[in-house]
VOPAGU-2260 file (C-alpha; in pm, 1 decimal, decimal comma):
REM VOPAGU-2260
SITE   aa  ch    i         X         Y         Z
SITE  MET   A    0   -1721,3   -1498,9      70,6
SITE  LYS   A    1   -1357,0   -1527,0     -26,4
SITE  ARG   A    2   -1141,0   -1246,4     107,6
SITE  LYS   A    3    -955,2   -1059,2    -162,9
SITE  ILE   A    4    -835,1    -755,1      25,3
SITE  ILE   A    5    -656,6    -443,3     -92,2
SITE  ILE   A    6    -498,7    -229,4     178,4
SITE  THR   A    7    -435,3     114,4      35,6
SITE  GLY   A    8    -353,2     462,9     151,7
SITE  THR   A    9     -88,7     720,6      96,3
SITE  THR   A   10     282,0     673,0     163,8
SITE  CYS   A   11     381,0     589,4     524,8
SITE  THR   A   12      38,0     485,5     650,8
SITE  GLY   A   13     158,6     137,0     745,5
SITE  LYS   A   14      -6,3     -60,4     465,6
SITE  THR   A   15     264,3    -325,9     446,2
SITE  THR   A   16     293,4    -368,0     822,5
SITE  LEU   A   17     -82,7    -409,5     855,5
SITE  GLY   A   18     -93,0    -645,9     557,5
SITE  ARG   A   19     175,6    -869,7     704,9
SITE  LYS   A   20      -5,2    -883,7    1038,7
SITE  LEU   A   21    -341,1    -965,0     879,9
SITE  SER   A   22    -179,9   -1222,9     652,6
SITE  ARG   A   23     -32,4   -1395,7     955,3
SITE  ASP   A   24    -352,8   -1373,6    1162,3
SITE  LEU   A   25    -585,2   -1484,1     880,0
SITE  SER   A   26    -344,7   -1727,1     706,6
SITE  ILE   A   27    -389,3   -1550,6     372,5
SITE  LEU   A   28    -125,0   -1479,1     107,5
SITE  HIS   A   29      24,0   -1128,7     134,0
SITE  VAL   A   30     163,5    -943,8    -167,8
SITE  ASP   A   31     343,2    -611,2    -121,2
SITE  LEU   A   32     326,7    -400,2    -436,3
SITE  ASP   A   33     645,2    -204,4    -360,1
SITE  ASP   A   34     839,9    -531,3    -357,0
SITE  LEU   A   35     709,4    -609,2    -705,6
SITE  TYR   A   36     744,4    -259,0    -848,6
SITE  PHE   A   37    1102,4    -172,8    -758,8
SITE  LEU   A   38    1400,7    -350,2    -906,6
SITE  PRO   A   39    1743,9    -319,2    -739,4
SITE  ASN   A   40    1889,9      32,6    -727,5
SITE  TRP   A   41    1538,2     180,2    -716,2
SITE  ILE   A   42    1476,1     113,3   -1083,2
SITE  GLU   A   43    1104,2     116,6   -1153,5
SITE  LYS   A   44     964,5    -178,0   -1342,4
SITE  GLU   A   45     790,8    -113,4   -1673,4
SITE  LYS   A   46     427,0     -49,0   -1590,2
SITE  GLU   A   47     288,6    -324,8   -1817,5
SITE  GLN   A   48     528,4    -578,1   -1666,3
SITE  PHE   A   49     435,6    -465,9   -1315,3
SITE  VAL   A   50      63,7    -520,3   -1384,3
SITE  LYS   A   51     141,0    -866,2   -1529,3
SITE  ASP   A   52     353,1    -954,5   -1225,9
SITE  VAL   A   53      81,1    -846,8    -982,1
SITE  THR   A   54    -182,6   -1039,7   -1175,8
SITE  SER   A   55      41,5   -1347,2   -1177,6
SITE  GLU   A   56      91,7   -1328,8    -798,9
SITE  VAL   A   57    -281,3   -1341,3    -720,5
SITE  GLU   A   58    -411,4   -1539,2   -1017,8
SITE  GLY   A   59    -585,6   -1856,8    -912,7
SITE  LYS   A   60    -565,7   -1772,3    -542,2
SITE  GLU   A   61    -894,4   -1787,9    -355,4
SITE  GLU   A   62    -788,3   -1531,7     -95,5
SITE  TRP   A   63    -520,3   -1266,4     -80,1
SITE  ILE   A   64    -413,7    -941,9      80,5
SITE  VAL   A   65    -239,1    -689,6    -142,4
SITE  THR   A   66     -79,9    -379,1       6,0
SITE  GLY   A   67      17,9     -68,7    -185,0
SITE  SER   A   68     -92,6     246,0    -360,1
SITE  TYR   A   69     -58,9     179,1    -730,7
SITE  GLN   A   70    -428,2     250,3    -768,0
SITE  THR   A   71    -448,5     387,9   -1121,5
SITE  LEU   A   72    -216,6     119,1   -1260,7
SITE  LEU   A   73    -423,9    -161,6   -1108,6
SITE  LYS   A   74    -781,1     -29,6   -1122,0
SITE  ASP   A   75    -868,3    -240,2   -1427,4
SITE  THR   A   76    -720,3    -561,3   -1288,5
SITE  LEU   A   77    -659,9    -604,6    -916,8
SITE  TRP   A   78    -926,0    -357,0    -806,5
SITE  GLN   A   79   -1184,0    -541,2   -1016,7
SITE  GLU   A   80   -1103,0    -868,0    -836,1
SITE  ALA   A   81   -1095,4    -728,0    -482,7
SITE  SER   A   82   -1386,2    -791,2    -249,8
SITE  VAL   A   83   -1271,5    -558,6      29,9
SITE  ILE   A   84   -1088,7    -226,8      19,1
SITE  VAL   A   85    -921,0    -119,1     341,9
SITE  TRP   A   86    -834,9     248,8     310,5
SITE  LEU   A   87    -591,9     386,0     568,1
SITE  ASP   A   88    -716,3     745,0     559,6
SITE  TYR   A   89    -475,4     889,2     814,1
SITE  SER   A   90    -394,7    1254,3     881,1
SITE  LEU   A   91    -105,1    1423,3     707,5
SITE  ASN   A   92      43,6    1502,5    1050,2
SITE  LEU   A   93      58,3    1131,2    1141,9
SITE  ILE   A   94     201,9    1038,2     803,2
SITE  ILE   A   95     481,0    1296,2     829,4
SITE  ARG   A   96     568,3    1172,3    1179,6
SITE  ARG   A   97     575,4     812,5    1054,2
SITE  TYR   A   98     788,5     914,6     757,3
SITE  PHE   A   99    1063,1    1055,0     979,5
SITE  ILE   A  100    1060,9     755,7    1217,0
SITE  ARG   A  101    1057,4     500,7     935,5
SITE  THR   A  102    1324,5     675,8     730,2
SITE  PHE   A  103    1551,4     717,9    1033,5
SITE  LYS   A  104    1524,2     345,4    1114,3
SITE  ARG   A  105    1578,3     239,2     754,8
SITE  VAL   A  106    1885,7     458,6     708,8
SITE  VAL   A  107    2050,3     393,2    1046,5
SITE  PHE   A  108    1982,0      18,2    1062,3
SITE  ARG   A  109    2010,1     -40,4     685,4
SITE  GLU   A  110    1668,7    -201,9     670,4
SITE  ARG   A  111    1585,7    -343,4     331,6
SITE  CYS   A  112    1268,3    -214,6     167,2
SITE  CYS   A  113    1085,6    -213,8    -164,4
SITE  GLY   A  114    1236,2    -535,5    -289,1
SITE  GLU   A  115    1612,9    -534,4    -254,2
SITE  ASN   A  116    1659,5    -161,8    -191,2
SITE  TYR   A  117    1787,5      50,9      93,3
SITE  GLU   A  118    1713,3     407,8     186,1
SITE  THR   A  119    2010,1     640,7     218,2
SITE  LEU   A  120    2059,4     993,1     345,4
SITE  LYS   A  121    2136,1    1100,0      -9,7
SITE  ARG   A  122    1803,7     963,9    -135,7
SITE  THR   A  123    1620,5    1106,5     167,4
SITE  PHE   A  124    1725,3    1457,6      68,6
SITE  SER   A  125    1700,5    1418,2    -308,9
SITE  LYS   A  126    1430,9    1523,8    -554,9
SITE  ASN   A  127    1309,4    1161,2    -533,7
SITE  SER   A  128    1252,4    1173,0    -157,9
SITE  LEU   A  129     942,5    1021,1      -8,8
SITE  PHE   A  130     896,2    1339,6     189,5
SITE  LEU   A  131     834,7    1536,9    -130,4
SITE  TRP   A  132     624,0    1253,3    -272,4
SITE  ILE   A  133     394,3    1265,1      29,8
SITE  PHE   A  134     314,7    1630,0     -39,6
SITE  LYS   A  135     272,1    1568,1    -413,1
SITE  SER   A  136      36,8    1274,0    -370,1
SITE  TYR   A  137    -150,4    1301,4     -39,1
SITE  TRP   A  138    -449,6    1512,0    -146,7
SITE  ARG   A  139    -470,3    1363,7    -496,3
SITE  ARG   A  140    -492,2    1009,7    -355,1
SITE  LYS   A  141    -741,1    1115,8     -90,3
SITE  ASP   A  142    -965,5    1270,0    -357,4
SITE  ARG   A  143    -932,7     957,6    -574,5
SITE  MET   A  144   -1036,8     728,4    -289,9
SITE  ILE   A  145   -1335,7     946,7    -202,9
SITE  ASN   A  146   -1445,0     939,7    -566,8
SITE  TRP   A  147   -1387,2     566,8    -612,2
SITE  LYS   A  148   -1566,7     482,6    -287,3
SITE  SER   A  149   -1880,4     666,9    -395,7
SITE  GLY   A  150   -1846,8     594,3    -768,2
SITE  GLU   A  151   -1655,0     337,2    -966,9
SITE  PHE   A  152   -1594,7     101,1    -673,7
SITE  ALA   A  153   -1900,9     177,4    -462,4
SITE  HIS   A  154   -2009,9    -186,7    -498,7
SITE  LYS   A  155   -1703,0    -306,1    -306,0
SITE  GLU   A  156   -1695,4    -343,7      70,3
SITE  TRP   A  157   -1497,5     -47,2     205,1
SITE  ILE   A  158   -1340,0     -29,3     547,6
SITE  VAL   A  159   -1206,3     319,3     610,5
SITE  LEU   A  160    -970,3     355,0     904,8
SITE  LYS   A  161    -906,4     707,7    1030,7
SITE  ASN   A  162    -630,9     625,1    1280,0
SITE  PRO   A  163    -402,9     332,2    1368,9
SITE  ARG   A  164    -603,2     249,6    1683,9
SITE  SER   A  165    -893,2     141,1    1464,0
SITE  GLU   A  166    -672,1    -129,4    1307,7
SITE  ILE   A  167    -735,8    -339,5    1619,9
SITE  LYS   A  168   -1101,0    -384,2    1518,8
SITE  LEU   A  169   -1013,2    -480,3    1162,3
SITE  LEU   A  170    -989,1    -856,3    1225,4
SITE  THR   A  171   -1348,4    -863,3    1344,9
SITE  LEU   A  172   -1462,4    -695,8    1022,3
SITE  LEU   A  173   -1289,7    -935,0     784,6
């Protein structure tokens, strides 16, 4: 079976980091959805264009790993093509801890993220902060994944990881 893998989960679960590692270990193309979605200066791409761009990235590829959480935008395209869904179902406590560590590193060391963007202290404490987004989206996304796993996408292979230590076993499952 060809591996067409979606790694999903809420913000700050480590989707991109895990996707890069698996891509390297399995020699499979990796596509990060945040890199495709955000234009410079944090401008969000038009949703139709984003879906086209994602489709174009994976079209014709026998295997791929896509990381991100644009579930509702991609459920009729990418999710239909996927053979495996890896859901990083981590605790809110862990996610908050990761948020602060990641944001600190990105701000202090000016690490590029989400395409050509950079996090700033101003953005960190704005109404567009990831911290607020985590609280707005965490439970909604969790409920969606539970419903999709038992409903609309029950026919897919699901690998649900409850903590980062379980990522070690992931290679043996793919």
